[in-house]
Structure formats: structure tokens, C-alpha cells
C-alpha positions as CSV (number, residue, x, y, z in Angstrom):
1,M,112.8,123.0,115.9
2,P,111.3,119.5,116.6
3,H,111.7,116.7,113.8
4,M,109.1,117.7,110.9
5,L,108.1,116.0,107.9
6,Y,107.8,117.1,104.6
7,L,106.1,115.8,101.2
8,I,108.4,117.2,98.4
9,A,108.2,117.5,94.9
10,L,110.8,116.5,92.3
11,G,110.6,117.1,89.2
12,S,113.0,117.1,85.7
13,N,112.6,117.7,82.1
14,Q,116.6,118.0,80.9
15,R,119.3,115.7,80.5
16,H,122.6,116.5,83.2
17,Q,126.0,115.2,81.9
18,H,126.6,113.8,84.3
19,F,123.5,112.5,85.9
20,G,121.8,111.9,82.7
21,G,118.3,111.4,81.8
22,P,115.1,113.0,84.4
23,R,114.4,110.1,86.5
24,A,118.6,109.1,87.4
25,I,118.4,113.0,88.3
26,I,115.8,112.3,90.2
27,A,117.0,109.3,91.6
28,A,120.5,111.8,92.3
29,A,118.8,114.4,94.0
30,G,117.4,112.4,96.3
31,Q,120.8,110.8,97.4
32,R,122.1,114.6,97.3
33,L,118.9,115.7,99.8
34,A,119.8,113.1,102.3
35,E,124.2,113.4,102.4
36,Q,122.9,117.1,103.5
37,G,121.2,115.5,106.5
38,L,117.9,115.4,105.7
39,T,116.5,111.9,106.3
40,M,114.3,109.9,103.8
41,V,111.8,108.6,105.2
42,E,109.5,107.2,101.8
43,T,109.5,108.0,98.3
44,S,107.2,107.3,95.7
45,G,107.9,105.7,92.7
46,T,108.8,108.1,89.6
47,I,105.6,108.8,86.4
48,A,106.4,110.7,83.1
49,S,103.9,113.8,82.5
50,R,102.7,116.2,80.1
51,P,104.5,119.5,81.0
52,V,102.4,122.8,81.9
53,G,103.6,126.0,79.7
54,P,106.0,126.3,77.1
55,S,107.9,123.7,77.8
56,Q,108.3,120.7,74.8
57,R,109.7,117.9,76.8
58,C,107.9,116.1,78.6
59,Y,108.6,115.5,82.4
60,A,109.5,112.6,85.5
61,N,107.8,113.9,88.2
62,G,108.2,112.4,91.9
63,V,107.6,113.3,95.7
64,A,109.5,111.9,98.6
65,I,108.1,112.7,102.5
66,I,111.7,114.3,104.8
67,E,111.9,114.8,108.2
68,T,114.1,117.6,109.7
69,T,114.7,120.2,111.8
70,L,114.3,122.4,109.0
71,P,111.8,125.7,109.5
72,P,110.5,126.3,105.8
73,P,112.3,128.5,105.0
74,A,115.8,126.9,106.0
75,L,114.7,124.4,103.8
76,L,112.8,125.8,100.6
77,A,117.2,127.8,101.1
78,L,118.6,124.2,100.8
79,L,115.9,123.2,98.0
80,K,116.6,125.9,95.7
81,R,121.1,125.3,96.7
82,T,119.9,121.4,95.6
83,E,118.9,122.7,93.1
84,S,121.8,124.7,91.3
85,E,124.3,122.5,92.1
86,F,122.1,120.6,89.3
87,G,122.4,123.3,87.0
88,R,119.3,125.2,87.5
89,R,119.2,128.7,86.5
90,R,116.1,130.7,87.3
91,G,114.3,132.4,84.8
92,Q,111.5,131.6,82.5
93,A,109.0,130.3,84.5
94,W,108.0,127.0,83.4
95,S,111.0,126.0,81.0
96,R,112.5,123.2,80.9
97,R,115.0,121.6,83.8
98,V,117.3,119.1,85.0
99,L,116.1,120.3,89.1
100,D,112.7,121.8,90.5
101,L,112.1,121.2,94.2
102,D,109.0,121.8,96.2
103,I,108.1,121.9,98.9
104,I,104.2,120.7,98.8
105,L,102.9,119.7,102.8
106,W,104.6,119.8,105.8
107,S,103.4,118.7,109.3
108,G,103.0,121.9,110.6
109,G,100.3,123.2,109.0
110,T,99.9,126.0,107.0
111,F,102.9,128.8,106.4
112,A,102.7,132.1,104.4
113,S,105.7,134.3,103.8
114,D,107.2,136.5,101.8
115,Q,110.8,136.4,102.1
116,P,112.2,133.8,100.9
117,A,108.6,134.1,98.9
118,L,107.0,130.2,100.1
119,T,103.4,128.9,100.5
120,I,102.8,125.7,102.3
121,P,100.1,124.4,101.7
122,H,101.9,124.7,97.4
123,P,99.0,127.1,95.8
124,L,98.3,124.9,92.0
125,M,99.5,121.4,94.7
126,R,95.6,120.5,93.8
127,E,96.0,120.6,90.1
128,R,98.4,119.1,89.6
129,S,98.0,114.8,89.0
130,F,101.5,114.8,88.5
131,V,102.1,115.5,92.3
132,L,99.1,114.0,93.2
133,R,99.1,111.9,91.9
134,P,102.9,109.5,93.4
135,A,101.8,111.9,97.2
136,A,99.1,109.3,96.7
137,E,101.6,106.1,97.0
138,I,103.0,107.4,99.7
139,A,101.1,110.4,101.5
140,G,97.5,109.3,100.7
141,D,96.5,109.7,104.2
142,W,98.0,113.4,104.6
143,R,95.9,116.2,104.1
144,D,95.1,119.5,103.0
145,P,94.8,122.1,106.0
146,L,93.1,124.0,103.9
147,T,90.4,122.1,102.5
148,G,90.6,118.8,104.8
149,R,90.5,117.1,102.2
150,T,93.6,114.0,102.2
151,I,96.0,113.4,99.1
152,A,93.8,110.3,97.4
153,Q,90.6,112.7,98.1
154,L,92.3,115.0,95.9
155,D,94.1,112.5,93.7
156,A,90.7,110.9,93.2
157,R,88.9,113.7,92.0
158,N,91.6,115.5,90.3
159,R,91.7,112.2,88.3
160,R,87.8,112.5,88.1
161,P,87.0,113.0,83.6
162,R,85.6,116.8,83.5
163,K,81.9,117.7,82.2
164,Q,82.3,120.0,79.3
165,G,80.3,122.7,79.5
166,K,78.5,124.8,82.2
167,K,75.3,122.2,83.8
168,A,72.3,124.6,83.7
169,P,70.2,125.9,87.1
170,K,68.7,123.4,89.0
171,P,64.4,124.0,89.4
172,L,63.1,126.6,91.1
173,D,60.4,124.7,93.6
174,H,57.8,126.6,92.4
175,E,59.1,126.3,89.0
176,T,59.3,122.5,89.1
177,K,55.5,122.3,91.4
178,R,52.7,121.3,89.4
179,P,48.8,122.9,90.2
């Protein structure tokens, strides 16, 4: 397989006895991925974000562009092994975690498989400012293959204030014409 680029999200909201707090864990995870043969092309800054779901702890989040010859299922397996090395245990969704690694996009376009369960682009990326904001920093011109929008455009749309309530429908032409 040729060299492929991937956009990977990194997140943490739990201390690790060896690495320290969530920001340090993200930095250590990037180093660990490089040690495993992935080329770290670029990494974003780390941001703080509120938790999604039942967790009460704030997250540290960042993204990295990596280069590898691994196909998506093999990269996912490597990412899951890395999470386990950092002490991640499978269980309740959206609970506290030492390390969370997700494939967001790749240079191959779309990808879907059942075994392992993997969908690229990540199905929730368009809604997650904690992914889009750091991704726009280093991959703003990357395009979502489903919408055609760039990461920078998705981030800008996601930052717009949401209108409260529903808009009234536009009147029909015959309702606005005066005799």
C-alpha cells in the first residue's frame, strides 16, 4: 500500500501515574505513535474542552497528521493497542479515559468496515468543536469527502451561534403578492 495521510484525534481527561496530566499524556501518545513507526507530519496545539456524556472531567484534545503505509483497519488496531498501553479500559461510552485515539479522515477518501467497526470520515467529526478547532489549525484545507467542505469551513460553521427556536417558514409567492 502507498503512503497514506491520516488525521488522528487525541484526547485525555484522566491522569496517568507515569505521564502525568491529560496534556502530558497527549504529548506522550504522539511520541509513542512515532516509536511505532508512524511518521508524525504535524501536530496541533492542545485545547481544553468540556466532556461529552456522563464524564465530569474536562478533556485535553489535539489532532495529528500522520503518514503510514498501514490500511485503515491495521492503523485502528495500532491505535487501540496504544490506548491499552496507556491504561485505557473498554467499557462505558464517553466515560473518563486516559487516552482516546480516533481516525478522523484519511487521504483515501471514505472507508467503512464492520470488522473492525470503522467509518472514515468519523461520523461525529462535523459536530465536535474539540476535533474541528485543532484540525483547522493544521489541516484546514483538508476536505470532508461527504460534504465537500474543508475542515476550516466545518469549524467556522460549528462556531456560529445557534439560533434558538425554529424559523417560521418562508411565505409562498402567492401569499406575499399584493393585488
